[in-house]
N, C-alpha and C positions, 0 to 999 in steps of 0.2 A: 232958333235954328241951330241944328248940329254944326260943328265945325267942319269945313271942307278940308279933307286930308290929302287930296290929290296933289302930287308933286311930280316933277320930271325925275327920271332915273338919276341924272347927274346930280341934282339937288338932294335927292334922298340919300344917296351914298355919301356925298360930301358932308351932309348934316349929321348923319347917324353912324357912320363907320370911320373910325380913326385908327391910326397905327397902334399896335399892341393890344387891341381888343380881342375878346373871345367872341367869335361869331358862329352862329349855326345857320347852315343852308340846308333846309330839309325838303323832302319830297321823295317818296319811296318808289322809285322807277318812274313815277308819274309826277308831273308838275314840278320838275326840278328847275330852280331859278337860274338858268344859264345866263340870261341877259344881265341880271344883277351881278353875277360873278365877273362877267366881262367888263362891266363898268368899274368894279373894284380894281381889276387889273389896269384899266386905263388910267385910273386915278393914282396908281402906284402905291397902294397901301402896303405896309410892311409889318413883319413880326406879328402876324395874326395867329391866334389859336383857332383852328377850323374844326368845328364839331359837325359830324355827319354820319348817319347810318348808311352803309355801303358807299364808300368814298366816290367811286366811279369817275367819269371823265371830268366832271366839274372840279374835282379835287386835284386831279393830275394837272389841269390847266392853271389853277391858282398857285399850285406849288411850283410848277415850271416857271411861272412869272415872278417867283421869289416873294410872293405875298405872305406865305405861311411858314412859320417856324415850328409849329406843333400841330399834330393831327390827333384828334380824339374821335375814334371811329370804330366800326365793326364791319367785318366781311370785306376784305380788300380785293375788289374785282370790278371790272367794267361791265356791270350787268351780267349778261351771259356771253359777252363778246370777247373776253380775254383779259390779259394782265394790264395793269397800269404801270408802265415802265418808268415814268419819271419818279413815281413813288418808290418803286423797287430800287432804282439807282441810288436814291438818297438813303433808303433804309439799309440796303445790303452793302453798298460800297461807299456811302457818304459822298456821293458824286452828284453835284459839285460840292455840296455841304450836307451835313447830317440833318435828317428830319427826326425830331423827337416825336414819339408815338405813344399814345395811351389807348390800349386796345380793350374792347369789351365785346360781348356777344350782342346780337341785335336786341335781344330782350333786356340785356344790361343797359344799353343806351336808352331804351324806352323807359326803364325804371328810373334812370337818372333824370330824364326830363320830367317824369311824373313827380318825383320827389322835389325837383326844382319848382314845378308849377304849384305844388301843394304846400311849399314851405316846410318840408320834412327834413330832418337831419340825415336820413339815409333811407334806402328802400331795400327790403329783404327779398331774396329770390333763391331758389334751390337749384337752378339750372347749371351752376358752376361745379357741382359735385362730379368728380372724375375728370375735370378739365385741367389743362395746363395753364389757363389764363390767370388764375390767382397767383401762381408762382411768378408770372411775368409782369403782373400789374399789382403793385402793393396797395393800390386804392381799393381793390376788391378784398374785403376782409371777412373772416369767419367769426361769428359771434354766437354766444349762448342765447337760446330762446328764453326770454324772461318768464315764459309760461311753462317752462320745464319740459319742452318737447325736443330736446337735443340742441343742435346748432344749425345755423343757417348763414349763407353768405349775404353780404350787404354791399351796396354801392352808394357813393355819395351823391348829393343832388348836383344837377347841372344847371347853372344860371348864366346863360350867355349875356354879354353886354347887348348884343343885337341878334335877333332871329330874322332871317329873310326867307320867305316862302313865295311860291307862285300859286295862283288860284284862277278859277274860271272867271269869276265876276265879283263886283262889289258895287255898293253905292258910294257916293262922294263922301259920306261920313265915315266909311271904313267898315261897314258890315260885310263880311267876306263869305261868299258862298262857294262851296266845293262839293263835287260829286265824283264818283269813281273811287279809286284807291286814295284814301286820305292820309295814310301813313301816320306820322307822329307830329304833323304840323300844328295841331291844336295845342298839344302839350308843350311843344318847343316855343310857341308864341307866349303862352302863359308863364313859362319858366324864365323868359328873357326880360331884361330891363326895358328894352325897346323892340319894336317890331316894324319891319317894312314888308308890305305885301304887294307883289307884282301881279297884275290881273290881265286877262285877255280883253276885258271890256268893262266899262262903267254902265250900270243900268240904273233906272230910276227907283225911288223908294218903293213904289207900288209893286214892282217886280220882286224885290226882296221880301216885302211883307206878304206877298201872295204865296210864298213857299218858305216859311221860316225855318223848317227843319234842315234846309241846306245851309243855313248860316252857322257854320262851324266856329267862326271867330267873330264875335261882336265888336263893334267899333271902339269900345272902351279899351280894348287890348291892342289897338293898332295906332301907330304913330304916323305912318305915311303909306299912301296908296299910289302905286305907279302903274300907269296904263302902258302895256308893252305887248301888243299882239304877237303871237308866236314866240314869246320870250322864254318859253321852256324848251325850245328846240336845242338839241336833238332828242330830248325826251318828249313826252306827249301831253296833251291836254284833252281829257275825255270830252268828246263831242265837238272838238275844234280841229284837231289834226292828230295823226298817228305817230308812233315812235319811229324815228329814222334809224332803223336797224342797220342800213347800209353804212351810215356814218359811224355807228358804234363799231362795226367791223373794221372800217378804215382806220379808226383811231389806234388800233393795236399796232399797225405798221408805222403810223405817224409817231407814236410815243416811243417806239423802239429806238428811233434815231434822234438824239438830242437836237441836232441841227434842224431836222425836219420839223420837230415840235416847235422850236423857236421861230422858224419860218412861218409855220401856221399861225402862231400868236401874232406875229408882225402883220401878216396878210389879213387875218380875220378879226383881230381885236385892236391892236395899237394903231393901225393905219385907217381905221374906220371911226367916224365921229361918235357913233352911237349904234343902237340896235337897228334903227331904220337903215343905216348903211350896211349892216350885216345882211338884212333881208334883201336889200337892193342887189348886193353882190351875189346872193344865191339866185336871184331872179324869180319871176312869177312861175315859170314852167317847172321849177324845182319841186313845187308843192303838189303837183298832179298825183304823184305816187303816195302822198301822205294825206290826201283828202279823205274824209270820212263821210259816209252817207248819214242822213238824219235817222235817229232811232230814239223816239221820244218815249219817256216813261208815261204811264197812264196817270191821269189826273186823280188827285185825292181830295176828299171833302173835309176841310178843316172845321166846317160848321160856323155859324154865327148867330147871335141873338137877333131876332127880328126887331 
């Protein structure tokens, strides 16, 4: 029998996330692991290096909670909703302390994860030509093409100690199924030493086997599976609930005021025991505007020997 990898969120974070680690929390607008980030905050992790494409609200919260000392990221914005003011204060004014930043383009971050997943020493890309980023980030280097076709930029591999992602479903062994925007979750998991996957639900083996193409991450790459319905809120989980755009807009005003931001963390993270408490505080009626109607894909025929 395959090992059962289902754990509570509290145990998964306590076991796999320690002070000083490099952690990746990925999900490209979709399936962002907010519930996991809140548990990291509750457990008081410190001096983390946070890796994330589009830092967005999850990064602002972790940084405001003093969990993060270094941010490795690309495209500093709260989705389409505005600035991340806690990040801005720490970068622009070192308020309350300086945040060390290692900036790449979106594709540069993808390439770093790909190199990390494949065990490569670096990954070549041409998209930094004409950009200011190589002057700002000494880890982006220009090298000669060994095949004589001029020069190209390269980025180093990224190998987090832990990658944490959110997904729609998994079996108890840790076979992870994702549909909709997949982002860089697969590469980030394979690049990491350990992986925690938070899911909306656990399904049986037959459900996973009936549609194997949705298994983006097989069980051998996963160390812990956590069941946390609505654990990606305020981002969305395709087929389960929509993006909470109103919250994204509210965050701009919350993060502008350092005291308001810390009050939000107290009320919505520190004073709640877990994500169930967060959902209870939101209330059942909150989700009426975020409900999604069923829209099933058509069945495909995988075929089978008789």
